[in-house]
C-alpha positions in Angstrom: -0.2 -0.1 0.0 2.9 2.5 0.7 4.3 2.1 -3.0 0.9 3.4 -4.1 1.1 6.5 -2.0 5.0 7.3 -3.0 3.3 6.4 -7.2 0.7 8.9 -6.5 2.9 11.7 -4.7 5.1 11.4 -7.3 3.0 12.0 -10.1 1.2 14.7 -8.3 4.9 16.4 -8.0 5.3 15.9 -11.9 2.0 17.5 -12.6 3.0 20.5 -10.8 5.9 20.8 -12.5 5.3 23.1 -15.8 6.8 25.4 -18.1 7.8 27.9 -16.1 6.7 30.8 -18.4 3.3 29.2 -18.6 3.3 29.8 -15.0 4.8 33.3 -15.2 2.2 34.0 -17.6 -0.9 32.6 -15.6 0.7 34.3 -12.4 0.4 37.4 -14.3 -2.8 37.4 -15.6 -4.2 36.5 -12.3 -2.5 39.6 -10.8 -4.0 41.9 -13.1 -7.3 40.2 -13.0 -7.2 40.5 -9.3 -6.0 43.9 -8.5 -6.9 45.4 -12.2 -3.9 47.0 -13.2 -4.4 48.6 -16.5 -1.6 48.1 -19.1 -1.2 51.9 -19.3 1.0 54.1 -17.1 1.3 57.7 -16.4 4.6 57.8 -18.7 2.0 57.2 -21.7 0.8 60.8 -21.4 3.8 62.1 -22.5 4.2 59.4 -25.7 3.0 59.9 -28.9 0.1 57.2 -28.8 -2.6 56.7 -31.0 -5.2 58.4 -28.2 -3.2 61.9 -27.9 -6.0 63.4 -25.7 -5.6 61.2 -22.5 -7.2 62.0 -19.2 -10.9 63.9 -19.1 -12.4 64.3 -22.3 -13.1 68.3 -22.5 -15.0 70.2 -25.5 -12.4 71.9 -27.7 -14.9 74.8 -28.3 -15.8 75.7 -25.3 -12.2 75.3 -24.1 -10.7 77.7 -26.4 -13.4 79.9 -26.1 -12.8 80.3 -22.6 -9.4 81.2 -23.1 -10.3 83.8 -25.8 -13.0 85.4 -24.0 -10.6 85.5 -21.0 -7.3 86.8 -22.8 -7.3 90.0 -21.1 -6.5 88.3 -17.8 -3.4 86.9 -16.6 -3.4 82.8 -16.3 -2.5 81.5 -13.3 -3.2 77.8 -13.7 -4.2 75.8 -17.0 -5.1 72.2 -16.9 -6.8 70.5 -20.2 -6.8 67.0 -18.4 -9.1 68.1 -16.0 -11.0 71.0 -17.4 -9.7 73.9 -14.9 -8.8 77.3 -16.2 -7.7 79.9 -13.1 -7.0 83.3 -14.2 -5.1 85.9 -11.8 -6.3 89.3 -11.1 -7.0 91.7 -13.8 -8.9 94.6 -15.0 -12.0 94.6 -17.3 -11.9 97.8 -19.7 -13.6 101.0 -17.6 -13.8 99.2 -14.6 -11.5 99.6 -11.3 -12.3 96.8 -10.0 -10.0 93.9 -10.3 -11.7 90.6 -11.8 -11.0 86.8 -11.6 -12.2 83.9 -12.9 -12.2 79.8 -13.1 -13.8 78.1 -15.3 -14.5 74.2 -15.1 -15.3 72.3 -18.2 -16.9 69.1 -17.5 -17.8 67.7 -21.1 -17.1 67.1 -24.3 -20.8 68.4 -25.3 -21.3 71.9 -26.9 -23.6 72.6 -24.2 -24.0 75.2 -20.9 -24.1 72.1 -18.9 -20.4 71.6 -19.6 -19.5 74.7 -18.6 -19.0 76.2 -14.8 -17.6 79.5 -14.4 -16.9 81.3 -10.7 -16.1 85.0 -11.3 -15.0 87.5 -8.5 -14.5 91.3 -7.7 -11.9 92.4 -5.2 -13.2 94.0 -2.6 -11.8 95.6 0.4 -8.7 92.9 -0.3 -11.0 90.2 -0.7 -12.2 88.0 -3.3 -16.1 88.5 -3.6 -18.1 86.6 -6.2 -19.7 88.6 -8.8 -24.3 88.6 -9.2 -25.4 85.7 -10.6 -26.3 88.0 -13.7 -22.9 89.2 -14.5 -21.3 85.5 -14.5 -24.1 84.1 -16.6 -23.2 87.3 -19.0 -19.8 85.7 -19.1 -21.1 82.3 -19.4 -22.8 83.5 -22.5 -20.3 84.9 -23.7 -18.1 82.0 -23.7 -20.8 79.7 -25.2 -21.0 82.4 -27.9 -17.9 82.5 -29.0 -17.3 78.2 -29.0 -20.3 78.4 -31.0 -18.4 80.8 -33.5 -15.4 78.7 -33.0 -17.6 75.2 -34.0 -19.1 76.9 -37.0 -15.7 78.1 -38.2 -14.3 75.1 -38.0 -17.4 73.0 -40.0 -16.5 75.7 -42.9 
């Protein structure tokens, strides 16, 4: 009876032995599936790949229109991957009060819901939000410019 157990243990050991490369591939597949490791890395952002626009997709027309409309203000931060434009303090022609704006483009659609604007005036050294009407006028100006860009691009 004892030789049977040795024979069974020997067969099990031989079955466990296999191609090491195949075992490595299986282990890698299991690890990727278990931890959901993507095949991409942060360095793919800097490579010339078939997907040049990695990150959060934003409306190119709204993005360009925001930069055009706010071109009179100095830019503090511009991040096309997250869709955020932050300007520094500047003055509108004819208005002595400094003005600042933050623009957030949330989607690739040319739609009012894709744009969020927060504008501020400097009063007494503090940032005070502009009126709802002034904020809406700024959004309308950006969206109008975005439509002009789209029409010019389609011709």
